[in-house]
SEPA-215498 format. One record per residue (C-alpha): residue number from 0; z, y, x. Coordinates in steps of 0.25 Angstrom, whole numbers, padded with zeros to 4 digits. Each point is the difference from the previous one (the first is absolute). Layout:
N
{resi=NUM&z=Z&y=Y&x=X}
...
END
This chain:
131
{resi=0&z=0288&y=0441&x=0303}
{resi=1&z=-0002&y=0013&x=0007}
{resi=2&z=0007&y=0009&x=-0010}
{resi=3&z=0005&y=0000&x=-0014}
{resi=4&z=0003&y=0013&x=-0008}
{resi=5&z=0005&y=0001&x=-0015}
{resi=6&z=-0003&y=0012&x=-0008}
{resi=7&z=0011&y=0000&x=-0011}
{resi=8&z=-0005&y=0005&x=-0014}
{resi=9&z=0015&y=0002&x=-0004}
{resi=10&z=0005&y=0009&x=0011}
{resi=11&z=-0014&y=0005&x=0006}
{resi=12&z=0005&y=-0004&x=0015}
{resi=13&z=-0009&y=-0008&x=0010}
{resi=14&z=0007&y=-0009&x=0009}
{resi=15&z=-0002&y=-0011&x=0010}
{resi=16&z=0005&y=-0013&x=-0004}
{resi=17&z=0001&y=-0015&x=0003}
{resi=18&z=-0001&y=-0009&x=-0013}
{resi=19&z=0012&y=-0008&x=-0003}
{resi=20&z=0000&y=-0015&x=0004}
{resi=21&z=-0002&y=-0004&x=-0015}
{resi=22&z=-0012&y=0010&x=-0001}
{resi=23&z=0007&y=0011&x=-0008}
{resi=24&z=-0005&y=0014&x=0003}
{resi=25&z=0009&y=0012&x=-0004}
{resi=26&z=0002&y=0014&x=0005}
{resi=27&z=0010&y=0001&x=0011}
{resi=28&z=0004&y=0014&x=-0005}
{resi=29&z=0002&y=-0002&x=-0015}
{resi=30&z=-0002&y=-0015&x=-0002}
{resi=31&z=-0012&y=0002&x=-0009}
{resi=32&z=-0010&y=-0011&x=-0002}
{resi=33&z=-0012&y=0008&x=-0005}
{resi=34&z=-0009&y=0006&x=0010}
{resi=35&z=-0012&y=-0002&x=0009}
{resi=36&z=0001&y=-0009&x=0012}
{resi=37&z=-0009&y=0003&x=0012}
{resi=38&z=-0001&y=-0012&x=0010}
{resi=39&z=-0008&y=0001&x=0013}
{resi=40&z=-0003&y=-0012&x=0009}
{resi=41&z=-0009&y=-0004&x=0011}
{resi=42&z=-0005&y=-0014&x=0002}
{resi=43&z=-0011&y=-0008&x=0008}
{resi=44&z=-0010&y=-0009&x=-0006}
{resi=45&z=-0008&y=-0010&x=0008}
{resi=46&z=-0010&y=-0005&x=-0010}
{resi=47&z=-0015&y=0002&x=-0003}
{resi=48&z=-0002&y=0007&x=-0012}
{resi=49&z=-0013&y=0002&x=-0008}
{resi=50&z=0004&y=0013&x=-0005}
{resi=51&z=0010&y=0011&x=0001}
{resi=52&z=0002&y=0012&x=-0010}
{resi=53&z=0010&y=0011&x=0002}
{resi=54&z=0002&y=0010&x=-0011}
{resi=55&z=0009&y=0013&x=0002}
{resi=56&z=0004&y=0007&x=-0012}
{resi=57&z=0008&y=0013&x=-0004}
{resi=58&z=0007&y=-0003&x=-0013}
{resi=59&z=0003&y=0015&x=-0002}
{resi=60&z=-0015&y=0002&x=-0003}
{resi=61&z=-0007&y=-0002&x=-0013}
{resi=62&z=-0006&y=-0015&x=-0001}
{resi=63&z=-0014&y=0003&x=0004}
{resi=64&z=0005&y=0008&x=0013}
{resi=65&z=0011&y=-0010&x=0004}
{resi=66&z=-0008&y=-0008&x=0009}
{resi=67&z=0000&y=0008&x=0013}
{resi=68&z=-0004&y=-0011&x=0011}
{resi=69&z=-0008&y=-0013&x=-0001}
{resi=70&z=-0003&y=-0009&x=0012}
{resi=71&z=-0009&y=-0012&x=-0002}
{resi=72&z=-0004&y=-0011&x=0010}
{resi=73&z=-0008&y=-0012&x=-0006}
{resi=74&z=-0011&y=-0010&x=0003}
{resi=75&z=-0013&y=0003&x=-0008}
{resi=76&z=-0014&y=-0004&x=0000}
{resi=77&z=-0010&y=0010&x=0005}
{resi=78&z=-0012&y=0000&x=-0009}
{resi=79&z=-0009&y=0006&x=0010}
{resi=80&z=0002&y=-0011&x=0011}
{resi=81&z=0005&y=-0011&x=-0009}
{resi=82&z=0012&y=-0002&x=0010}
{resi=83&z=0015&y=0001&x=-0002}
{resi=84&z=0006&y=0013&x=0005}
{resi=85&z=0014&y=0007&x=0000}
{resi=86&z=0001&y=0012&x=-0008}
{resi=87&z=0011&y=0010&x=0004}
{resi=88&z=0002&y=0013&x=-0008}
{resi=89&z=0010&y=0011&x=0000}
{resi=90&z=0001&y=0010&x=-0011}
{resi=91&z=0011&y=0010&x=0003}
{resi=92&z=0001&y=0012&x=-0010}
{resi=93&z=0012&y=0007&x=0007}
{resi=94&z=-0008&y=0001&x=0013}
{resi=95&z=-0014&y=0001&x=-0006}
{resi=96&z=-0005&y=-0012&x=0008}
{resi=97&z=-0011&y=-0010&x=-0004}
{resi=98&z=-0003&y=-0011&x=0010}
{resi=99&z=-0008&y=-0013&x=-0002}
{resi=100&z=-0004&y=-0010&x=0010}
{resi=101&z=-0008&y=-0013&x=-0003}
{resi=102&z=0000&y=-0010&x=0012}
{resi=103&z=-0008&y=-0013&x=0001}
{resi=104&z=0010&y=-0011&x=0000}
{resi=105&z=-0007&y=-0009&x=0010}
{resi=106&z=-0005&y=0010&x=0010}
{resi=107&z=0010&y=0011&x=-0001}
{resi=108&z=-0012&y=0010&x=-0001}
{resi=109&z=0003&y=0013&x=-0008}
{resi=110&z=-0010&y=0000&x=-0012}
{resi=111&z=0004&y=0013&x=-0006}
{resi=112&z=0010&y=0010&x=0004}
{resi=113&z=0004&y=0013&x=-0008}
{resi=114&z=0011&y=0010&x=0002}
{resi=115&z=0000&y=0013&x=-0007}
{resi=116&z=0009&y=0009&x=-0008}
{resi=117&z=0003&y=-0006&x=-0013}
{resi=118&z=-0004&y=0013&x=-0007}
{resi=119&z=-0014&y=-0002&x=0006}
{resi=120&z=-0001&y=-0014&x=-0005}
{resi=121&z=-0008&y=0002&x=-0013}
{resi=122&z=-0011&y=-0007&x=-0007}
{resi=123&z=0005&y=-0014&x=0003}
{resi=124&z=0005&y=-0011&x=-0010}
{resi=125&z=0004&y=0006&x=-0013}
{resi=126&z=-0003&y=0014&x=0005}
{resi=127&z=-0015&y=-0004&x=0001}
{resi=128&z=-0010&y=0008&x=-0009}
{resi=129&z=-0007&y=-0009&x=-0010}
{resi=130&z=-0015&y=0001&x=0000}
END
């Protein structure tokens, strides 16, 4: 575990802490047990995954605007070639970034690459005009 912080709902203080051996967590300042726990950790993974999806949210925003970042890497079938490919997509609302890359899984050839400001990425998916 890289860090562990407790934001106490009872006294309003934030403090670094280590959980007790029995797993109990409480505010080291007032002894309160109600609050928010932020835990940060890093780890290494040595495994082959079919897909990875990471979502970053800002809980202080309304529900439709909470999702601020989405990263996705997955295997998919490219219809135009009939071959398996790797789709890699980053949508970052905070930094106005849209990045997408489709790579042929066998040859490593880049089939499609797109990088542009997210605000310019319109007319795709659900934003496409119906004719």
